[in-house]
C-alpha positions in Angstrom: 12.4 38.4 -0.5 11.5 34.7 -0.2 14.2 32.5 1.3 13.6 29.8 -1.4 13.0 30.3 -5.1 10.6 28.2 -7.1 13.3 25.6 -8.1 14.1 25.0 -4.4 10.5 24.6 -3.4 9.5 22.5 -6.4 12.6 20.6 -7.6 12.6 19.4 -11.2 13.9 16.0 -10.1 14.1 13.8 -7.0 17.0 11.5 -6.1 16.1 7.9 -5.0 18.8 6.4 -2.8 17.6 2.8 -2.6 17.7 0.9 0.7 19.5 3.1 3.3 22.3 1.3 5.0 22.4 -1.5 2.4 23.9 0.5 -0.6 26.9 -1.8 -0.8 24.6 -4.8 -1.2 22.4 -3.2 -3.9 23.9 -5.3 -6.7 23.3 -8.6 -4.8 19.8 -7.5 -3.8 19.0 -6.7 -7.4 19.5 -10.3 -8.5 16.6 -11.9 -6.6 14.5 -8.7 -7.3 15.1 -9.1 -11.1 14.4 -12.9 -11.0 11.2 -12.3 -9.1 10.1 -9.5 -11.5 10.8 -11.7 -14.6 8.8 -14.6 -13.0 6.0 -12.2 -12.2 5.9 -11.1 -15.8 6.0 -14.6 -17.1 3.5 -16.0 -14.7 0.9 -13.3 -15.1 1.2 -13.0 -18.9 0.9 -16.8 -19.1 -2.1 -16.8 -16.8 -3.9 -14.1 -18.9 -3.1 -16.1 -22.1 -4.4 -19.4 -20.6 -7.6 -17.9 -19.2 -8.3 -15.9 -22.4 -7.8 -18.9 -24.7 -9.7 -21.5 -22.6 -13.5 -20.9 -22.6 -13.9 -23.4 -19.7 -12.0 -20.9 -17.5 -14.3 -18.0 -18.3 -15.8 -18.2 -14.9 -16.2 -15.4 -12.3 -13.2 -16.4 -10.2 -10.8 -16.6 -13.1 -12.1 -13.4 -14.8 -11.4 -11.5 -11.5 -8.0 -13.3 -11.4 -7.3 -11.8 -14.9 -8.1 -8.3 -13.5 -5.8 -8.9 -10.6 -3.0 -10.1 -12.9 -3.3 -6.9 -14.9 -3.1 -4.7 -11.7 -0.1 -6.8 -10.5 1.7 -6.2 -13.8 1.1 -2.5 -13.7 2.3 -2.2 -10.1 5.5 -4.1 -10.4 6.3 -2.7 -13.9 5.8 0.9 -12.6 8.4 0.4 -9.8 10.9 -2.4 -10.8 12.6 -1.1 -14.0 13.6 2.2 -12.2 14.6 0.2 -9.1 16.9 -2.0 -11.2 18.3 1.1 -13.0 19.1 2.5 -9.5 20.8 -0.7 -8.3 22.7 -1.4 -11.5 23.7 2.0 -12.8 23.3 4.2 -9.7 20.6 6.1 -11.7 18.5 7.4 -8.9 17.3 10.6 -10.6 13.6 10.7 -11.4 11.7 13.7 -12.7 9.1 15.3 -10.5 6.2 14.5 -12.8 7.4 10.9 -13.3 7.6 10.5 -9.5 4.0 11.7 -9.0 2.9 9.4 -11.8 4.6 6.5 -10.0 2.9 7.4 -6.8 -0.5 7.4 -8.5 -0.1 4.1 -10.4 1.4 2.2 -7.5 -1.2 3.3 -4.9 -4.3 3.2 -7.2 -3.5 -0.2 -8.7 -2.7 -1.6 -5.2 -6.2 -0.3 -4.2 -7.7 -2.1 -7.2 -5.9 -5.3 -6.2 -7.7 -5.1 -2.8 -11.0 -4.6 -4.6 -10.4 -7.6 -6.8 -9.7 -9.8 -3.7 -13.0 -8.7 -2.3 -14.8 -9.5 -5.6 -13.2 -13.0 -5.5 -14.3 -13.4 -1.9 -17.9 -12.5 -3.0 -17.7 -15.0 -5.8 -16.7 -17.8 -3.2 -19.5 -16.7 -0.9 -22.1 -17.0 -3.7 -20.7 -20.2 -5.0 -20.8 -21.9 -1.5 -23.7 -20.2 0.2 -26.1 -19.9 -2.8 -24.7 -22.3 -5.4 -27.9 -22.7 -7.4 -28.0 -19.0 -8.2 -24.2 -18.5 -8.8 -24.4 -18.2 -12.6 -27.6 -16.1 -12.4 -26.1 -13.6 -9.9 -22.5 -13.4 -11.3 -23.2 -12.9 -15.0 -20.6 -11.5 -17.3 -22.3 -8.1 -17.2 -22.2 -8.1 -13.4 -18.6 -9.1 -13.4 -17.7 -6.4 -15.8 -19.6 -3.8 -13.8 -17.9 -4.9 -10.6 -14.5 -4.7 -12.3 -15.3 -1.2 -13.6 -16.5 0.0 -10.2 -13.2 -1.3 -8.6 -11.1 0.5 -11.2 -13.1 3.8 -10.8 -12.9 3.6 -7.0 -9.1 3.2 -7.1 -8.8 6.0 -9.7 -11.2 8.5 -7.9 -9.8 8.0 -4.4 -6.1 8.0 -5.3 -6.2 10.8 -8.0 -5.9 13.6 -5.4 -2.6 12.1 -4.1 -0.3 13.5 -6.9 -2.0 16.9 -6.5 -1.6 16.9 -2.7 2.1 16.2 -3.2 2.6 18.7 -6.0 1.3 21.6 -3.9 3.8 20.9 -1.1 7.1 22.7 -0.9 10.3 20.6 -0.8 12.8 23.2 0.4 14.9 20.9 2.7 16.0 18.2 0.3 15.0 16.4 -2.9 16.5 13.1 -1.7 14.0 10.2 -1.2 15.2 7.4 1.1 13.4 4.7 -0.9 13.6 2.6 -4.0 10.5 4.2 -5.6 8.2 7.2 -5.1 5.7 6.6 -2.4 3.2 9.0 -0.8 4.5 8.8 2.7 8.1 9.0 1.6 7.4 12.3 -0.2 5.4 13.6 2.7 8.4 13.0 5.0 10.7 15.3 3.0 8.2 18.2 2.6 8.8 21.4 4.6 5.1 22.2 5.4 2.2 21.1 7.6 1.0 17.7 6.3 -1.5 16.5 8.9 -4.5 17.0 6.6 -2.7 15.1 3.8 -1.7 12.3 6.1 -5.3 12.1 7.4 -6.7 11.9 3.9 -4.2 9.1 3.1 -5.2 7.2 6.3 -9.0 7.6 5.5 -8.5 6.3 1.9 -6.4 3.4 3.2 -9.2 2.4 5.6 -12.0 2.9 3.0 -10.2 0.7 0.5 -7.8 -1.9 2.0 -9.2 -1.8 5.5 -12.8 -2.0 4.6 -12.2 -4.6 1.9 -10.3 -6.8 4.4 -13.2 -6.5 6.9 -15.7 -7.5 4.3 -13.5 -10.4 3.1 -13.4 -11.7 6.8 -17.2 -11.3 7.0 -17.7 -13.3 3.8 -15.5 -16.1 5.1 -17.4 -16.2 8.4 -20.6 -16.8 6.4 -18.8 -19.4 4.2 -17.5 -21.2 7.3 -21.0 -21.1 8.8 -22.4 -22.8 5.7 -19.5 -25.3 5.4 -19.8 -26.6 8.9 -23.5 -27.3 8.3 -22.7 -29.6 5.5 -23.6 -33.3 6.3 -20.3 -35.0 5.6 -16.6 -34.3 6.5 -15.5 -35.0 2.9 -18.0 -32.4 1.6 -16.6 -29.8 4.1 -13.0 -30.4 3.0 -13.9 -30.3 -0.7 -15.9 -27.1 -0.3 -13.1 -25.4 1.7 -10.6 -26.6 -0.8 -12.3 -24.3 -3.4 -11.3 -21.3 -1.2 -7.7 -22.4 -0.6 -6.1 -20.5 -3.4 -7.9 -17.3 -2.6 -7.0 -17.5 1.1 -3.3 -18.1 0.2 -3.3 -15.1 -2.2 -4.9 -12.9 0.4 -2.4 -13.8 3.1 0.6 -13.3 0.8 -0.7 -9.9 -0.3 -2.2 -8.4 2.9 0.6 -9.4 5.3 3.4 -7.2 3.8 0.8 -4.5 2.9 -0.4 -4.1 6.5 3.2 -4.2 7.9 4.3 -1.5 5.4 1.3 0.7 6.2 1.5 0.4 10.0 5.3 0.9 10.2 5.1 4.0 8.0 2.6 5.6 10.4 3.3 4.1 13.8 6.5 2.1 13.6 9.0 4.9 14.3 11.5 2.5 15.9 11.5 0.1 12.9 14.8 0.4 11.0 14.3 2.2 7.6 16.0 -0.6 5.6 13.5 -3.1 7.1 10.5 -1.0 6.2 11.8 -0.4 2.6 12.7 -4.0 2.1 9.2 -5.1 3.1 7.7 -2.4 0.9 9.6 -3.9 -2.1 8.5 -7.4 -1.2 4.9 -6.1 -1.2 5.3 -4.9 -4.8 7.3 -7.9 -6.0 6.3 -11.1 -4.3 2.5 -11.2 -4.6 2.6 -10.7 -8.4 5.0 -13.6 -8.7 3.2 -15.9 -6.2 -0.4 -15.3 -7.3 0.0 -17.2 -10.7 2.0 -19.9 -9.0 -0.7 -20.5 -6.3 -3.5 -20.7 -8.8 -1.3 -22.7 -11.2 -0.6 -25.3 -8.6 -4.0 -25.5 -7.0 -6.2 -25.3 -10.1 -6.0 -28.5 -12.3 -7.2 -26.8 -15.5 -4.7 -24.0 -15.2 -1.9 -26.4 -14.1 -2.5 -28.7 -17.1 -2.5 -25.8 -19.5 0.7 -24.4 -17.9 2.4 -27.8 -18.3 1.2 -28.2 -21.9 2.4 -24.7 -22.7 5.9 -24.9 -21.1 6.9 -28.6 -21.6 8.4 -29.7 -24.9 8.1 -33.4 -24.7 8.2 -35.6 -27.8 5.0 -37.3 -28.8 4.8 -40.9 -27.8 4.9 -43.3 -30.9 
């Protein structure tokens, strides 16, 4: 007779415990998390509205920015409402199917974000290294095709994750030491051999985020090569200035992503609460910061933001 019945091996629910060791501070931690989430919703929805309603912003960079904003909204909205429910009402219970759905949406949309960063880097490369052909190369049809390819890549490569997790037995515990369902967090509580699943996850991470980052670096090497061959110093600064927003967004997004990825697999001595806190920053901070960076550094978007949110009286 089996030592575990079906319910033991495949629990109907998991229990999220939040940030281990900081349970007493959950209420206080939830306040900045909630504020950041609301700012992310406001900023990205405003960005989508402004770009949609302003034909002068229907350029490749801003169309890719819209795609990034949608992915950001999906990622943070998939995780944060449940996180706040856990912190405010101690409601850590999540159904098995809902947990797998959360894994898929968070990881697939994060992969799509990486693809959109690469597409934006390609746009900057064409705009600076081949400016006369920029509009001919990046037509709306090409932009739509690139966006669709990025979405399909994220969906296809991450679709196996929920199935790989579903087929695992969870006979030791159904408690997840995290604020949301994550692939590696579930792998750690499974009571079966998981090397093949870990290897698949590692390969997918390299083929998406890792490869994208390498290609982004290559594009900026070519951009810098072109920029430093410009005749005047002012032209160099002006040309590099067009890349400033994109570089800031990449740094804000990739830094916590790489830290979270590496500590999950190699940082066995990193305190769990540090890793989980950074994992939450990765989900929350980039969606909030991205619209701010583009709003501050892009005059057209900044002017529309100010016009939309300031209620000044007309001058007589």
